Each structure stands twice: as C-alpha cells, then as structure tokens.
Phi, psi and omega in degrees: 000138180286131177280123182277150183279338182296140178247120182249128183276144176269004186284343186209158167302158181205155167262137171240104180264149177178154179296157175309137175082008180275352174101026183297311182296319179298319179298314182297324179295337182274350183277122186298325183285355177252009184301325183256014184289149170281130183249127177241112184256105183282358171285341177279120185306319181295319179293315179300316180298318181301312184279336175291320180286330184219079179302335179292349179298337179296324179293328177292321178298323184285340182302128177087358180286331175055056175083017180277194183251144170235130175258129174239112179277135177059055183299336182296344179293330179224078181304331181300336179298337181295338175296315178291322177300315179303311181299315185290328175294315185285315190263330185247358178059029173283144174253145184235139167250113188244117179258154179200145176255006177205132175264354187296308181292326179296317181296329180274331181266339180205079197299333185272355180045048177072012171047052175083001179280354179223135173294162177234132177232156174237136176248136183246168167306165186301138178257167183301322181296336179272322182286328179050245184294339180279350184286127173231114187305311184297324178295317181292323178294327181275312190255348186081193185219036171296140186306324182302331183295339181297331183262359179260121190258344181238160186300317183300315181295322179294319178297314181297320180297312183290324175295318178295323179301313180296317180295321178296321178301312180298318184285308190270324181275323188260306186288305183294320181279357175055047179281340173228154181284326183229117186286334187296310177298325179293321177297323177290326181291323189302311178295329177293317177299321179294321178291335179273003183307123177079006179254160174299130183280129174243093185298328181295314179296319180293323177301316180295321183287332184259345179077019176240169185288160175308314182295323179293322177299317176302316179297319179300316178294325176296323177296317177300319179293316186281343171264011166068025176273347182192185184208155175272139169251117187272153176293150179307135193251018175242151184293131171233167186303322181261122183294133184259159174283152192251357180293142176280172168248160175232132179240133169286146188283347185215133183291327178295317178297315180300314182290328176294316179296325181274003181058046183247005187295332180280347182277136176287131178270101188265139176300154177066026173244160177300320181298319179296316179299318178296319180295319180296316178299312182298317179298314183298316180295317180296323177296320177297317180300314181294314180296322177301319178292311184295317186265007170053051183275334181073024178285153171247145185239137179217170165233167179227129168221122183272173182295336176259024170065030165279123188233142170239127187297321186211131171241125178254125175251119179280169183295338178273003177092348178290153187230151178231124177262129187232123167264136183245117181232137180277358182293155173269334179240123182265131178244174187306318185297335178291339186255358189296324180294317178296317180299321184290345183254008184301321181290327180284335183232058187299329184260001183273149172279144180237139188215140171246115182263129186208202179248027180300152176262349180229111178289145181206174177230130180230121179052043179068013174257123179278123177255111191223156173290160179300325181292317176297323182301316180299323178291315180295327180277358183058038177254030179239008181193169176284000000 
C-alpha cells in the first residue's frame, strides 16, 4: 500500500474531502486511532436509506461508545446527519471522521460545517512524493494518478477505468445528487471544460458552445471545484506596471480525468508537442497545490498575464509575503526564448525569486533565473516535507 503524505490528527473530529477514487476510505483504514471505529458507509443503499429515514439513528449507534470514533463515508449524501454529529461531539464527546467527495451539498444543507468543531483535510490523487520509485512522469501525464491505476497493467483496462470514472461522476455525483437541473447541458460542458484546462476562462464563449447562460457556466465550474475535480488559479492580485487581464484559469486535479473528459485517452501523448507541454504544466501546478495542502505551507498560487500578453505560469506567494515567479517548460534544454517573460518582469518584481521549471538534467542559473528540474524545484520550494 502506498503511504500517503497527508497527516491527520487524532485530536479532533475531521472532514476528509477528496474526489471519488482518491483513496479516502483506504487512508482511514490505515489510521491506528480508527482501528476500533464504528463505520457507516452511506454508499451502501440500505445504509443510506436507514439514516435518511431516521437521522436520529446515529445517536443510537453512539450509545455506549464512551468517547470513541465513528466514521461516516460520503457524508454529503445526508447533510442533515451533521445536526446529530454536532450534538454527539458536544454532549457525548464522540469523535467523527467524515469523508466526502463533494462539499456542495454540505454547504447548502449544513452551512457551518460544524463551525470549527472538526478539522478539514483534502486528499488528492497520488503525488510523486508518495509514488516514489513507482512514479513515471509520462504515465502520470497520460493516465493520471488515481490509486486504482496502480493495479491496472494494460492500456485497455486503464481506458475502461477512466471512462467508467467519468460516467460514475455524472451519474452519482451530478444526476443522483441533483447538482444540476438538466444533465444534458452539463454533459456537453464537461469535454469543453477539459479542453479549456489551464486556459483563461471565457464564460461567454463556453455559454455559446453549450447553449446555457453565462451564469450557468460559472455555476458548472463551481460544481467541478466543489466536487473536487479541479481548482481555480486566480490572476495575480497586486498592481504591476502592466495592467493584467482578470479572468481566472481552471485546472483539473488529475490528467487522467481531464483526458477522459476530453476523449483523449486513445491519443498518444508525444514529447515536444503543445499537448505534452500543457499536460506537464498542469501536472506541476496540481502537484504544488496538493503538496501545499499536505505539508501545510500556507502558500498562495496565482498566474500573471499582462495586457500585452506577457505571461508567467505560476506565482507562489509565501506566508511571509515573498514571491517566486515560475515558468514551466516541458523541454529538457532551455533556450533564451523560454526565459524572455521572466526577464521582462524583473523591474516589476525586483525582490522576487525567478525560476524556470523543466526536465533538465543539469540545474543552472542564468541572469539570476534558476533553471531546475521539477524534482529540484519541489525541494527549493520546500514542498517536499513538513
């Protein structure tokens, strides 16, 4: 079993959020303080029906536990249960481990999420630091890193798994949970969203392509974020000499999911192509997002694109206010044109560190710009440990 990087405290009840198939249940089974916990799995129809009809049944389960743990899988299926959870935490000193693949229904059904009585964690698909010797960059760029893929050895099985994953998402997360009124426009939206991965979002164009309103397109992207399939990367939020465009970008959290939604799994992902470069950029940023969460760094992430289209792929702002500008290139050899955007912004970011992350085999420094491999970058960014 792969050892996960996330550290979960036994000091408090907690929510563990993560997309379907990211390994939430497996992780909880590995925690020693949950070995004797009572487990309630709401993915089982009979169990869900029981607690939906009688939310007070949770208090009966808790009787006699005397301060023990209860695990509730997929708590978003019955948000009303959080009322009983709240009571049992306060009055009976029961601790809860609550997993969920969507925060959307919880926020609407129980907006305070226990008002600080439970810690919150996020689990992502497997990261390079967890896979270690099993990590193969090209495989992760093509197939992603959902844990199930580790046991699938041939291309056909991986394609079937990822296609089934997408269909299950539409059926169980969207249709059954009634997150949208009409599933057909949302189904049309998903491959378009996948094709827009890492690009400036133009809601008007997507609205025209999907036949739904601008506002509905915004809601669709919020659903993707709240069902933990992706995240927004916001434009840099401090004034610079060149006025920047303000649209956000959206990244899927896993390349396999993104490629399945875009119907690209049968396509070979070839080195030295635009698609390969985009996949490498998306993977590196998503890896930074996950590591930031796991190692509790408190970093903020942005991108920059000015009105004259000078762009920086990633800006990291540390908790002390210092900033790092990062260009992400999938090339093994970096040439002058790869560094021109960073060079052009030196006066605007005089105190910032500048870095070009790539697949180089020899790290170097050119004009105060560090040219480093992705592995070296994680170490320099202190995103390889707590």
